[in-house]
DSSP file (Angstrom, degrees, kcal/mol; ACC not computed):
  #  RESIDUE AA STRUCTURE BP1 BP2  ACC     N-H-->O    O-->H-N    N-H-->O    O-->H-N    TCO  KAPPA ALPHA  PHI   PSI    X-CA   Y-CA   Z-CA
    1    1 A M              0   0    0      0, 0.0     2,-0.1     0, 0.0     0, 0.0   0.000 360.0 360.0 360.0 139.2    2.7  -14.9   78.1
    2    2 A S        -     0   0    0      1,-0.1     4,-0.1     2,-0.0    73,-0.1  -0.414 360.0-161.4 -72.2 141.5    1.7  -15.5   74.5
    3    3 A R        +     0   0    0     71,-0.2     2,-0.2    -2,-0.1    -1,-0.1   0.434  65.8  86.2-102.5  -1.7   -1.0  -13.5   72.9
    4    4 A H  S    S-     0   0    0     70,-0.2    -2,-0.0     1,-0.1    68,-0.0  -0.559  96.7 -72.7 -94.9 165.9   -1.7  -15.8   70.0
    5    5 A A    >   -     0   0    0     -2,-0.2     3,-1.3     1,-0.1    -1,-0.1  -0.220  37.9-128.1 -57.6 141.1   -4.1  -18.8   70.1
    6    6 A D  T 3  S+     0   0    0      1,-0.3    -1,-0.1    -3,-0.1    -2,-0.0   0.795 108.4  55.7 -60.9 -29.7   -2.8  -21.8   72.1
    7    7 A W  T 3  S+     0   0    0      2,-0.1     2,-0.3    85,-0.0    -1,-0.3   0.657  80.7 110.4 -79.6 -14.3   -3.4  -24.1   69.2
    8    8 A L    <   -     0   0    0     -3,-1.3     2,-0.2     4,-0.1    -4,-0.1  -0.460  54.4-160.7 -69.0 123.0   -1.3  -22.0   66.8
    9    9 A R     >  -     0   0    0     -2,-0.3     4,-1.8     1,-0.1     5,-0.2  -0.568  31.9-110.4 -99.4 163.1    1.9  -23.9   65.9
   10   10 A R  H  > S+     0   0    0      1,-0.2     4,-2.0     2,-0.2     5,-0.2   0.882 122.0  55.0 -58.3 -39.2    5.2  -22.7   64.5
   11   11 A A  H  > S+     0   0    0     77,-0.4     4,-2.5     1,-0.2    -1,-0.2   0.879 103.5  55.3 -62.3 -37.7    4.3  -24.5   61.2
   12   12 A D  H  > S+     0   0    0      2,-0.2     4,-2.9     1,-0.2    -1,-0.2   0.919 107.2  49.2 -61.4 -43.6    1.0  -22.6   61.1
   13   13 A A  H  X S+     0   0    0     -4,-1.8     4,-2.5     1,-0.2    -1,-0.2   0.902 111.3  49.5 -62.9 -41.0    2.8  -19.2   61.3
   14   14 A A  H  X S+     0   0    0     -4,-2.0     4,-2.3     2,-0.2    -1,-0.2   0.898 112.0  48.7 -64.4 -40.0    5.1  -20.4   58.5
   15   15 A I  H  X S+     0   0    0     -4,-2.5     4,-2.8     2,-0.2     5,-0.3   0.928 111.4  49.5 -65.1 -45.4    2.1  -21.4   56.4
   16   16 A L  H  X S+     0   0    0     -4,-2.9     4,-1.5     1,-0.2    -2,-0.2   0.923 112.3  47.8 -59.1 -44.6    0.4  -18.1   57.1
   17   17 A Q  H  X S+     0   0    0     -4,-2.5     4,-1.0     2,-0.2    -1,-0.2   0.910 112.0  50.2 -63.4 -41.8    3.5  -16.2   56.1
   18   18 A Y  H >X S+     0   0    0     -4,-2.3     4,-1.2     1,-0.2     3,-0.8   0.948 113.9  42.9 -61.9 -50.4    3.9  -18.3   52.9
   19   19 A F  H 3< S+     0   0    0     -4,-2.8    45,-0.9     1,-0.2    -1,-0.2   0.695 105.3  65.0 -73.2 -17.2    0.3  -17.8   51.8
   20   20 A D  H 3< S+     0   0    0     -4,-1.5    -1,-0.2    -5,-0.3    -2,-0.2   0.802 101.8  50.4 -70.9 -28.3    0.4  -14.1   52.7
   21   21 A E  H << S-     0   0    0     -4,-1.0    -2,-0.2    -3,-0.8    -1,-0.2   0.861 133.3 -24.6 -77.3 -36.8    3.0  -13.7   50.0
   22   22 A K     <  -     0   0    0     -4,-1.2    -1,-0.3    40,-0.1    40,-0.1  -0.911  68.3 -98.2-170.6 145.6    1.0  -15.4   47.3
   23   23 A P        +     0   0    0      0, 0.0     2,-0.3     0, 0.0    40,-0.2  -0.422  55.4 156.3 -64.3 146.9   -1.8  -18.0   47.0
   24   24 A D  E     -A   62   0A   0     38,-1.4    38,-2.0    -2,-0.1     2,-0.2  -0.968  43.7 -79.1-162.0 172.7   -0.5  -21.5   46.2
   25   25 A Y  E  >  -A   61   0A   0     -2,-0.3     4,-2.3    36,-0.2     5,-0.2  -0.552  37.2-123.7 -80.6 146.8   -1.1  -25.2   46.4
   26   26 A V  H  > S+     0   0    0     34,-0.7     4,-3.3     1,-0.2     5,-0.3   0.911 109.5  55.8 -59.7 -44.5   -0.6  -27.0   49.7
   27   27 A P  H  > S+     0   0    0      0, 0.0     4,-2.1     0, 0.0    -1,-0.2   0.896 110.4  45.6 -58.3 -37.8    1.9  -29.5   48.2
   28   28 A L  H  > S+     0   0    0      2,-0.2     4,-2.5     1,-0.2    -2,-0.2   0.919 114.0  48.5 -69.3 -42.3    4.1  -26.7   47.0
   29   29 A A  H  X S+     0   0    0     -4,-2.3     4,-2.1     2,-0.2     6,-0.2   0.937 111.5  50.3 -61.1 -46.1    3.9  -24.8   50.3
   30   30 A A  H  X>S+     0   0    0     -4,-3.3     5,-2.7     1,-0.2     4,-0.9   0.920 112.0  47.8 -58.8 -45.1    4.7  -28.0   52.2
   31   31 A S  H ><5S+     0   0    0     -4,-2.1     3,-0.6    -5,-0.3    -1,-0.2   0.928 113.8  45.8 -62.6 -46.2    7.7  -28.7   50.0
   32   32 A R  H 3<5S+     0   0    0     -4,-2.5    -1,-0.2     1,-0.2    -2,-0.2   0.778 116.3  46.0 -70.6 -25.9    9.1  -25.1   50.2
   33   33 A L  H 3<5S-     0   0    0     -4,-2.1    52,-1.4    -5,-0.2    54,-0.8   0.497 111.3-117.2 -94.3  -4.5    8.5  -25.0   54.0
   34   34 A G  T <<5 +     0   0    0     -4,-0.9     2,-0.3    -3,-0.6    -3,-0.2   0.840  66.4 141.2  73.6  32.8   10.0  -28.4   54.7
   35   35 A L      < -     0   0    0     -5,-2.7    -1,-0.2    -6,-0.2     2,-0.2  -0.780  60.1-105.6-106.8 150.6    6.8  -29.9   56.0
   36   36 A E     >  -     0   0    0     -2,-0.3     4,-2.5     1,-0.1     5,-0.2  -0.547  33.2-126.0 -67.7 139.8    5.3  -33.4   55.5
   37   37 A L  H  > S+     0   0    0      1,-0.2     4,-2.6     2,-0.2     5,-0.2   0.906 106.8  50.5 -59.4 -46.6    2.4  -33.0   53.1
   38   38 A D  H  > S+     0   0    0      1,-0.2     4,-2.2     2,-0.2    -1,-0.2   0.907 112.5  47.7 -59.9 -41.7   -0.2  -34.7   55.4
   39   39 A Y  H  > S+     0   0    0      2,-0.2     4,-2.5     1,-0.2    -1,-0.2   0.925 111.7  49.8 -64.9 -44.9    0.7  -32.5   58.3
   40   40 A A  H  X S+     0   0    0     -4,-2.5     4,-2.4     1,-0.2    -2,-0.2   0.890 110.3  50.9 -61.8 -40.1    0.6  -29.3   56.1
   41   41 A Q  H  X S+     0   0    0     -4,-2.6     4,-2.2     2,-0.2    -1,-0.2   0.920 111.0  48.0 -64.1 -43.6   -2.8  -30.3   54.8
   42   42 A R  H  X S+     0   0    0     -4,-2.2     4,-2.1     1,-0.2    -2,-0.2   0.911 112.9  48.2 -62.9 -42.5   -4.2  -30.9   58.3
   43   43 A R  H  X S+     0   0    0     -4,-2.5     4,-2.8     2,-0.2    -1,-0.2   0.889 110.5  51.3 -67.8 -37.9   -2.8  -27.5   59.4
   44   44 A C  H  X S+     0   0    0     -4,-2.4     4,-2.5     2,-0.2    -1,-0.2   0.893 109.1  51.3 -64.6 -39.2   -4.3  -25.7   56.4
   45   45 A E  H  X S+     0   0    0     -4,-2.2     4,-2.4     2,-0.2    -2,-0.2   0.909 112.0  46.9 -62.5 -41.5   -7.6  -27.3   57.2
   46   46 A K  H  X S+     0   0    0     -4,-2.1     4,-1.7     2,-0.2    -2,-0.2   0.930 112.4  49.2 -65.3 -45.8   -7.4  -26.1   60.8
   47   47 A L  H  <>S+     0   0    0     -4,-2.8     5,-2.9     1,-0.2     6,-0.9   0.879 112.6  48.5 -61.8 -38.0   -6.3  -22.6   59.6
   48   48 A A  H ><5S+     0   0    0     -4,-2.5     3,-1.3     4,-0.2    -1,-0.2   0.907 108.6  53.0 -67.7 -41.9   -9.2  -22.5   57.2
   49   49 A A  H 3<5S+     0   0    0     -4,-2.4    -1,-0.2     1,-0.3    -2,-0.2   0.820 110.5  48.7 -62.2 -30.4  -11.7  -23.6   59.9
   50   50 A E  T 3<5S-     0   0    0     -4,-1.7    -1,-0.3    -5,-0.1    -2,-0.2   0.462 117.9-114.2 -88.3  -2.5  -10.4  -20.7   62.0
   51   51 A G  T < 5S+     0   0    0     -3,-1.3    17,-0.4    -4,-0.3    16,-0.3   0.673  84.5 117.5  81.1  17.1  -10.8  -18.3   59.2
   52   52 A L  S   <S+     0   0    0     -5,-2.9    13,-2.4    -6,-0.2     2,-0.3   0.734  79.7  20.7 -92.3 -24.6   -7.1  -17.6   58.9
   53   53 A V  E    S-B   64   0A   0     -6,-0.9    -2,-0.2    11,-0.3    11,-0.2  -0.930  70.2-160.0-133.0 161.6   -6.7  -18.9   55.3
   54   54 A E  E     -B   63   0A   0      9,-2.2     9,-1.5    -2,-0.3     2,-0.2  -0.999  24.2-111.2-142.5 144.2   -9.3  -19.4   52.6
   55   55 A P  E     -B   62   0A   0      0, 0.0     7,-0.3     0, 0.0     3,-0.1  -0.498  21.5-167.3 -70.9 143.1   -9.3  -21.5   49.4
   56   56 A V        +     0   0    0      5,-3.8     2,-0.3    -2,-0.2     6,-0.1   0.377  68.9  18.1-112.4   1.6   -9.3  -19.4   46.3
   57   57 A S  S >  S-     0   0    0      4,-0.5     3,-1.2     1,-0.0     4,-0.3  -0.960  83.3-100.3-156.9 171.9  -10.2  -22.1   43.8
   58   58 A H  T 3  S+     0   0    0     -2,-0.3    -1,-0.0     1,-0.3     0, 0.0   0.621 117.1  68.4 -72.8 -11.8  -11.8  -25.6   43.7
   59   59 A E  T 3  S-     0   0    0      2,-0.1    -1,-0.3   -34,-0.0     0, 0.0   0.287 117.9-109.6 -88.3   9.5   -8.3  -27.0   43.5
   60   60 A V    <   +     0   0    0     -3,-1.2   -34,-0.7     1,-0.2     2,-0.5   0.973  55.4 165.4  57.4  63.5   -7.6  -25.8   47.1
   61   61 A V  E     -A   25   0A   0     -4,-0.3    -5,-3.8   -36,-0.2    -4,-0.5  -0.944  23.6-152.4-100.2 125.6   -5.2  -23.0   46.5
   62   62 A Y  E     -AB  24  55A   0    -38,-2.0   -38,-1.4    -2,-0.5     2,-0.3  -0.655  18.7-176.2-103.8 157.0   -5.1  -21.0   49.8
   63   63 A R  E     - B   0  54A   0     -9,-1.5    -9,-2.2    -2,-0.2     2,-0.3  -0.963  35.8-100.5-139.7 157.5   -4.3  -17.4   50.7
   64   64 A T  E     - B   0  53A   0    -45,-0.9   -11,-0.3    -2,-0.3     2,-0.1  -0.598  36.2-140.3 -78.5 135.7   -4.0  -15.7   54.1
   65   65 A T     >  -     0   0    0    -13,-2.4     4,-2.1    -2,-0.3     5,-0.1  -0.315  29.6 -99.8 -84.6 174.0   -7.1  -13.7   55.2
   66   66 A E  H  > S+     0   0    0      2,-0.2     4,-2.0     1,-0.2     5,-0.1   0.906 127.9  50.8 -61.1 -41.1   -7.0  -10.3   56.9
   67   67 A L  H  > S+     0   0    0    -16,-0.3     4,-2.5     1,-0.2    -1,-0.2   0.905 108.2  52.7 -62.0 -41.0   -7.6  -12.2   60.2
   68   68 A G  H  > S+     0   0    0    -17,-0.4     4,-2.6   -16,-0.2    -2,-0.2   0.882 106.9  52.3 -61.6 -38.5   -4.7  -14.5   59.3
   69   69 A E  H  X S+     0   0    0     -4,-2.1     4,-2.3     2,-0.2    -1,-0.2   0.897 110.0  49.0 -63.6 -40.1   -2.5  -11.5   58.8
   70   70 A Q  H  X S+     0   0    0     -4,-2.0     4,-2.1     2,-0.2    -2,-0.2   0.917 112.2  47.6 -65.5 -43.5   -3.4  -10.1   62.2
   71   71 A V  H  X S+     0   0    0     -4,-2.5     4,-2.7     1,-0.2    -2,-0.2   0.909 111.7  50.8 -64.2 -42.0   -2.7  -13.5   63.9
   72   72 A L  H  X S+     0   0    0     -4,-2.6     4,-3.0     2,-0.2     5,-0.2   0.906 108.6  51.9 -62.1 -41.7    0.6  -13.8   62.1
   73   73 A A  H  X S+     0   0    0     -4,-2.3     4,-2.0     2,-0.2    -1,-0.2   0.917 111.7  46.4 -62.0 -42.8    1.6  -10.3   63.2
   74   74 A T  H  X S+     0   0    0     -4,-2.1     4,-1.7     2,-0.2   -71,-0.2   0.918 113.4  49.1 -64.8 -43.5    0.8  -11.2   66.8
   75   75 A Y  H  X>S+     0   0    0     -4,-2.7     4,-3.5     1,-0.2     5,-0.6   0.936 110.9  49.6 -60.3 -47.3    2.7  -14.5   66.5
   76   76 A T  H  X5S+     0   0    0     -4,-3.0     4,-1.4     1,-0.2    -1,-0.2   0.860 107.9  55.0 -62.9 -36.4    5.8  -12.8   65.0
   77   77 A E  H  <5S+     0   0    0     -4,-2.0    -1,-0.2    -5,-0.2    -2,-0.2   0.897 121.0  29.0 -60.6 -41.3    5.8  -10.2   67.8
   78   78 A T  H  <5S+     0   0    0     -4,-1.7    -2,-0.2    -3,-0.2    -1,-0.2   0.795 135.4  24.9 -93.4 -30.6    5.9  -12.8   70.5
   79   79 A E  H  <5S-     0   0    0     -4,-3.5    -3,-0.2     1,-0.2    -2,-0.2   0.588 101.4-122.0-112.8 -14.5    7.7  -15.7   68.8
   80   80 A G     << -     0   0    0     -4,-1.4    -1,-0.2    -5,-0.6    -2,-0.1  -0.300  53.9 -29.6  92.9 175.7    9.8  -14.1   66.0
   81   81 A E        -     0   0    0     -2,-0.1     2,-0.2     1,-0.1   -67,-0.1  -0.448  64.4-120.2 -67.5 130.7    9.8  -14.7   62.3
   82   82 A P        -     0   0    0      0, 0.0    -1,-0.1     0, 0.0     5,-0.1  -0.539  28.2-137.9 -68.3 139.3    8.9  -18.3   61.2
   83   83 A Q    >   -     0   0    0     -2,-0.2     3,-2.3     3,-0.1     4,-0.2  -0.887  12.1-123.0-106.0 118.5   11.7  -19.8   59.3
   84   84 A P  T 3  S+     0   0    0      0, 0.0   -51,-0.2     0, 0.0   -50,-0.1  -0.292 100.7  24.1 -54.8 139.9   11.0  -21.8   56.1
   85   85 A G  T 3  S+     0   0    0    -52,-1.4   -52,-0.1     2,-0.1   -51,-0.1   0.316 112.7  74.1  84.7  -9.0   12.4  -25.3   56.5
   86   86 A H    <   +     0   0    0     -3,-2.3     2,-1.6   -76,-0.1   -52,-0.1   0.223  58.8 109.4-117.8  11.4   12.3  -25.1   60.2
   87   87 A A        -     0   0    0    -54,-0.8    -2,-0.1    -4,-0.2     2,-0.1  -0.645  56.1-175.7 -88.5  82.8    8.5  -25.5   60.7
   88   88 A T        -     0   0    0     -2,-1.6   -77,-0.4     1,-0.1     2,-0.3  -0.335  33.7 -90.1 -82.8 160.4    8.7  -28.9   62.2
   89   89 A V        -     0   0    0    -79,-0.1    -1,-0.1    -2,-0.1   -49,-0.0  -0.523  45.1-158.7 -67.7 129.4    5.8  -31.2   63.1
   90   90 A E        -     0   0    0     -2,-0.3   -81,-0.0    -3,-0.1    -1,-0.0  -0.877  24.6 -98.6-112.6 146.3    4.8  -30.5   66.7
   91   91 A P        -     0   0    0      0, 0.0    -1,-0.0     0, 0.0     0, 0.0  -0.280  41.5-107.0 -63.3 145.7    2.9  -32.9   68.9
   92   92 A A              0   0    0      1,-0.1   -85,-0.0     0, 0.0     0, 0.0  -0.431 360.0 360.0 -69.0 145.6   -0.8  -32.4   69.2
   93   93 A P              0   0    0      0, 0.0    -1,-0.1     0, 0.0   -86,-0.0   0.516 360.0 360.0 -67.4 360.0   -1.9  -31.0   72.6
């Protein structure tokens, strides 16, 4: 049984991992992760609402929070490493 939040998607884990390495703009993250921009923006908004990423400027540059690092570690333990370019859009529950 998974120990991470039910709403957490593979794309979310890839986004958390990306922003854990360095703060960046959502369009650049989406491009590097192979995600559609609108989907990446929605997922970043969800991750921010859950306290897993936070904006670091008024231009909406995100970074992973300590809580986000913990969630990513749990996800990686149960699901494996998220793979850039393989974080596909998943249907909403």
